C-alpha distance (Angstrom), angle and dihedral (degrees) to the residues before:
residue distance angle dihedral
X1 . . .
X2 3.81 . .
X3 3.79 122.0 .
X4 3.80 99.9 -120.3
X5 3.80 93.9 -176.4
X6 3.79 92.9 70.6
X7 3.82 90.5 43.2
X8 3.81 91.4 52.4
X9 3.79 90.9 56.8
X10 3.79 95.4 43.7
X11 3.80 111.1 113.4
X12 3.79 111.9 -121.5
X13 3.81 112.8 -127.3
X14 3.79 127.3 -170.9
X15 3.77 127.7 -140.7
X16 3.78 99.0 -149.8
X17 3.78 96.6 119.0
X18 3.79 92.0 45.1
X19 3.80 93.2 49.7
X20 3.83 104.0 33.1
X21 3.81 106.8 6.8
X22 3.80 96.0 110.5
X23 3.82 93.4 43.5
X24 3.82 104.1 36.5
X25 3.80 109.5 11.5
X26 3.82 95.6 174.5
X27 3.80 95.6 51.4
X28 3.81 89.2 44.7
X29 3.81 91.0 51.8
X30 3.81 92.9 47.4
X31 3.81 90.3 49.6
X32 3.79 93.1 51.1
X33 3.81 101.6 34.0
X34 3.81 103.1 35.4
X35 3.80 109.2 21.0
X36 3.79 98.6 38.5
X37 3.80 106.7 18.8
X38 3.80 93.8 44.0
X39 3.81 113.3 18.9
X40 3.81 100.2 33.0
X41 3.81 92.2 46.9
X42 3.80 98.1 49.8
X43 3.81 109.0 123.4
X44 3.82 97.6 -135.8
X45 3.82 92.1 84.9
X46 3.78 128.1 30.1
X47 3.81 118.6 -119.8
X48 3.82 86.8 -112.9
X49 3.82 91.9 56.9
X50 3.80 91.7 44.1
X51 3.79 89.1 52.0
X52 3.81 93.0 51.8
X53 3.80 90.9 48.9
X54 3.80 92.3 46.5
X55 3.80 93.5 49.4
X56 3.81 90.6 49.1
X57 3.80 93.3 50.0
X58 3.80 94.2 45.3
X59 3.81 91.5 47.9
X60 3.80 90.8 48.4
X61 3.78 90.7 50.4
X62 3.79 95.5 45.3
X63 3.81 90.6 -122.4
X64 3.79 94.7 154.5
X65 3.82 100.7 167.8
X66 3.79 92.2 54.7
X67 3.81 90.8 39.7
X68 3.80 91.1 59.4
X69 3.81 91.1 56.2
X70 3.80 94.3 43.6
X71 3.79 94.5 49.8
X72 3.80 88.7 60.8
X73 3.79 90.4 42.4
X74 3.80 90.0 51.9
X75 3.80 92.0 53.4
X76 3.81 89.0 50.6
X77 3.82 87.1 52.1
X78 3.80 92.3 55.2
X79 3.80 103.0 -93.8
X80 3.80 112.1 136.8
X81 3.77 124.3 -130.8
X82 3.81 89.0 -117.7
X83 3.82 90.5 54.8
X84 3.81 91.0 49.5
X85 3.80 92.3 49.0
X86 3.80 89.3 50.1
X87 3.82 90.6 47.9
X88 3.80 91.5 53.9
X89 3.82 91.2 44.9
X90 3.80 90.1 52.6
X91 3.81 93.2 46.2
X92 3.81 90.9 51.0
X93 3.80 91.6 71.3
X94 3.80 92.8 52.0
X95 3.80 101.8 36.1
X96 3.79 100.7 35.8
X97 3.76 138.9 -89.1
X98 3.84 98.0 -94.4
X99 3.81 92.4 53.8
X100 3.78 91.5 45.8
X101 3.79 93.5 49.4
X102 3.80 91.3 45.5
X103 3.78 90.9 49.1
X104 3.79 92.6 48.0
X105 3.79 90.2 51.9
X106 3.80 89.1 53.2
X107 3.82 90.0 49.7
X108 3.80 91.6 48.8
X109 3.81 90.6 52.5
X110 3.82 94.5 44.7
X111 3.80 93.9 47.8
X112 3.82 91.9 47.2
X113 3.82 88.6 55.1
X114 3.82 93.5 51.0
């Protein structure tokens, strides 16, 4: 079982500058400085809860590239693979079967790589 206390206190850091800084400096800065530095580190929700919400929204939207990153991020924030599979299963009935199946295929690939 994962120690969620240490994950809840772990500062969330973006990788925008590392990934896109040379190509799109403004988007990279907004990703790092606003989305991660500000929003992800607000104390009202734990990183674990934010990860569950983010995975659900990305699965519902069919945003598979971002979902792949956030599945790994969620595990780092203390969410188990079983909880993520259950989250995607639950979302499937609200967002639609194709998005759920696509999301589950992304999860299967990401978890196999871990």
